[in-house]
C-alpha positions, 0 to 999 in steps of 0.5 A, spaced: 445 585 627 450 590 625 448 595 619 452 596 613 456 602 611 459 604 605 464 609 605 466 613 599 473 616 598 476 611 602 483 613 602 482 620 604 483 622 612 475 622 614 474 615 611 480 612 614 479 615 621 471 613 621 473 606 619 478 606 625 473 609 630 467 605 628 470 598 625 467 594 630 460 597 631 458 597 624 460 592 618 464 598 614 465 597 606 470 602 602 470 605 595 477 606 593 481 607 587 486 602 590 482 596 594 487 592 597 483 588 603 477 585 604 471 589 604 474 594 599 471 595 592 474 599 586 471 605 584 473 611 579 468 617 578 472 620 573 470 613 568 463 613 571 465 606 574 464 602 581 464 595 583 456 594 584 458 588 589 459 594 594 452 596 594 449 589 596 446 589 603 448 596 604 444 600 609 447 607 609 452 611 604 457 616 607 460 620 602 466 623 604 470 627 599 476 631 601 475 637 604 481 641 605 486 643 599 494 642 600 498 649 599 497 649 591 493 652 586 487 649 583 489 647 576 483 646 571 485 638 571 485 638 579 478 642 579 475 637 574 478 631 579 475 635 585 468 635 581 469 628 579 470 626 586 465 631 590 459 632 585 459 627 579 460 621 584 453 622 587 450 622 580 454 616 579 452 612 585 445 614 583 445 611 577 448 604 580 443 605 586 437 605 580 441 599 576 441 595 582 435 597 585 438 599 592 434 603 597 438 606 602 436 608 609 440 614 609 445 618 605 450 622 609 455 627 606 461 631 608 460 638 606 464 644 608 463 651 611 466 653 604 459 653 602 458 660 605 464 662 601 471 665 603 469 673 603 471 677 609 465 678 613 463 679 621 457 675 619 455 669 623 454 663 618 448 659 620 445 653 616 440 658 613 445 663 611 446 664 603 451 660 599 457 664 597 459 665 590 466 663 589 468 657 585 469 653 591 463 655 594 459 653 588 462 646 588 460 645 595 453 647 593 453 642 587 455 637 592 449 638 597 444 639 591 446 632 588 445 629 595 438 632 596 436 629 589 437 622 592 431 623 596 427 626 591 428 620 586 426 616 592 433 612 593 434 614 600 429 615 606 434 620 609 439 625 607 444 628 612 449 634 610 454 636 615 458 642 613 465 641 617 470 646 619 477 645 618 479 638 620 484 638 626 489 632 627 496 631 628 497 627 621 493 630 616 489 635 614 490 643 615 493 643 622 500 640 620 500 646 616 498 651 621 503 649 626 509 648 622 515 650 626 511 649 633 516 644 636 521 650 635 516 655 639 515 658 632 508 661 631 507 662 623 501 666 621 499 670 615 496 677 614 494 680 621 493 673 624 486 675 627 482 671 622 478 666 625 478 659 623 472 654 623 475 648 626 473 641 629 477 635 632 477 629 627 474 625 632 468 630 633 467 630 626 466 622 625 462 622 631 457 627 628 457 623 622 455 617 626 450 621 630 446 623 624 444 616 623 439 617 629 436 623 625 428 623 624 428 628 618 428 627 611 433 632 610 438 635 615 443 640 614 448 642 620 454 646 621 459 641 625 465 646 627 467 647 634 463 652 638 470 655 641 472 660 635 479 662 635 484 666 630 489 663 626 494 667 630 492 664 637 491 657 634 499 657 632 501 660 638 497 655 643 500 649 639 507 652 639 507 653 647 504 647 648 509 643 644 515 647 646 514 652 652 515 658 648 512 662 643 516 666 637 510 670 633 512 670 625 508 674 621 508 672 613 504 677 608 498 674 606 500 675 599 505 669 600 499 664 601 496 667 595 502 665 591 502 658 594 495 657 594 491 662 589 484 663 590 484 658 595 488 662 600 482 667 601 478 662 606 485 662 610 486 670 610 479 672 611 476 667 616 469 666 618 464 665 624 460 659 623 455 657 628 454 650 631 448 652 635 443 648 631 447 641 632 448 642 639 441 644 640 439 637 636 443 633 642 450 632 639 455 633 644 463 635 642 468 631 646 473 636 644 469 643 645 475 648 646 482 648 642 486 647 649 482 640 649 483 638 642 490 640 642 492 636 648 488 630 645 492 631 638 499 632 641 497 627 647 499 632 653 497 631 660 494 637 664 
């Protein structure tokens, strides 16, 4: 008998891709602001409301908020919206779980490596590393703390947290911004271009989320990033060569990105090293562990 999964933020990249990959294996329900099909239910964390029918018979909840940010500044209104769909949404779910007397087998939350902050550092971040102190890092700290409280309150048997790197796929996420101009052989990069980008193929991210359902610990935290550390400049150049057969590097001052993205630019200008060793030692295997394999799959290029 299929287990029932409830995915939050159903209109976001991670939820829609997970549904595409695992729609046959699980009975999947979606929480979205625009329900249009069967098994899609309305929710609006900003108004503290959701269709309680979505919780009936649910075994697991996957909280999959937006992890990356488009090239724009974070206004106060947008910060509130991010908070509503990241952290406050879990508090709202907690209230509804209490009201409906639902006890989950597991609650899986997609966090981000931005948990560690955006400062430049030679440090290799592991799951035991301290959290950062910028606004985005604090948002993901709050997100993870709310998830842990569900276990403390006895609403779930297990909580699994995946700190995801930048999601790489061809139609959404950050990759289309990084590889802009690659069809023409142009390789744009910001600053020195040597900043390391913690990344993961969208399929591997979804496989890791599903893999956590087989965990044994009551609370588990994993970094989910490719073990293949690559710089911004390298990613842009590899993609340009793959798609056009040529590479013309184009350096753009980091200040330009800061103007476009405000404080959120730091995570791209500074970069970070994030270890996936704990996840791999626990038994997870990446389908696309190297940048070359990931890009070949994303852009459907034969060897």
